[in-house]
C-alpha positions, 0 to 999 in steps of 0.5 A: 523471521526476515529470512523465513519470509524473505520473499513476502514483504509489507510496505508502507509508502507515504506520498505514493502518488509521486512514486507512481508518477516516477515508475509510470513515466519511466524517468528513474530506476524506479521504472522496474517497479512498474513490472514488479508490482504487477507480478507480485500481486499475482502470487506466481510460484516463482520469480527469478532475476539476475544480479552482477554480484549475486548471480541468479536469485530465485524468489519462491511464492513472492508477495507484496502487501503495499499501503500507499497514501497520497492526495488525489491531486498527486494522481492528476498527472497520470489520470489520463495515462491509458497504459496505467489504467488499462494494462491491469496496473490500476486494477491491482490497486484498491483505491480508498478515497473520501468524498470531495466535500469531506471535512475532517473536524477532529484530530487523532485522539491523544495518547498512544494507540493500543491494539487490544490484547485479544486481537494480538493473541488471535493474530499470533495464534493464526500466524503459528497455525499457518506454519513457518518455513524451516530454516537451517544455519549452515557452516560453509567450511564444515559442509565443504569438509564433509563433502570432501570426506564423503566424495573426495575433492571436487577438481572439476571447478575452482573453489569459490571463496564465500564472503560469509562463514555461514549461510541460511537455507530456507525450506518451503513456505507452508501452504494451507488449502481453503475449503469452499465446497458446497458453500455457494461462494463460487456461484456468488463469485460468478454472479458478481463478476457477471453483474459488474461486466453488465454494469460496465457495458450498460452504463458505457463506463470509461475504459479506465474502469475496466481492469478494476471491474475485472478484478473486484470479484477476486479481491472480494474472494481474497478477503473471504479467504483471509477471514475464513482462515483467521476464524473458521479453520480454513472453511469458507462460507457465505458470511466471509464472502458477504463481508469481502463483497461489502468491502470491495463495493466500498472500494468500487464506490471510492474508485468512481469518487476518485475518478470524478475528482481526477477529471475535475482536476484535469479541467482546472487551470494548471491542475492547481490543488484546491484549498480544501486539499491544502487545508487538510495538509496544513492541519495534518502537520499541525496535528502530527508534527507539532507538540501540544502547546508549541508553535512553528512558523509557516516556513517550517510547516510548509517544509514538514508537509507533503509534496503539495504543501512544499510546492505551495510554499510558505507564503501560500501556507501562511495565507491558509494558516491565517484563514484558519485562525480567522475562521475561529477554529482550533488554530492559534497564531502568535505574532504577525507577518513572517515572524508569526508562529502557529499551533493548535489550541491547548485542550 
């Protein structure tokens, strides 16, 4: 599978805001990703690049499915970087953001998360129906010998020593056409595109919204394509479009919510994160990192947290923990001062 889908990858990146700052500011080798993320989103037929050790590499139908998690405050330093918001980079990202007054009162349910077997079987059947590239394992020495017997020794160029005795040659990636003739989806896509552009003009939206508003219709269409491929044998109808539209409208709402939070963060002194953000980060460590019935120090909790929590430091984290304990929630404390240990109440 790794060879068959060598140019189609999935990536889960925690603390994605820090990574975005690096690639946008161009202060590390990650700056190359700024261009790559845009190219891989567009699903071009080929992508070529050269390396010193391997020469020219050719990726066929490259794609990257990326899920990044971060807190809004990590995006504040780049919220006014016009390049990121206006050159199409941000427009290729679907932002999902909770309202600023959102309070998480429940932790994840106990036990292992189990995906229903019915979903697994449908995804497996879908994967099989989409098709796999043909891969062939080639014995390098045997192939060279057969070529020599058939055509004689090649004296025009020096023989290259292969580091590996075998190579794997991959065939083309199967493609599946989507049928949307007479479905009404094309017309609905055009109406949605026109509506968004009119909204942008009529309400004099910030230019940072422009690239997202241009791409929202195509995002809805891509979701509709996935849904019809999954459950309707590649035949698209208005059900799939309406579901895609519903999802993308949620992303549009969240984008406005995120921008409001970023603008509020820019107007705050020193861009310091609010206590609600740090509270969530502390609760996340208590829930995910500490086994039930056990307790840890404020220093340990701050080191296990995200970037904001680590920057806040153990004194600030201890203050938040004490406030959570005194608030009568499910956070408990054992001891006092720097020696205090914190955890969650046992159910």
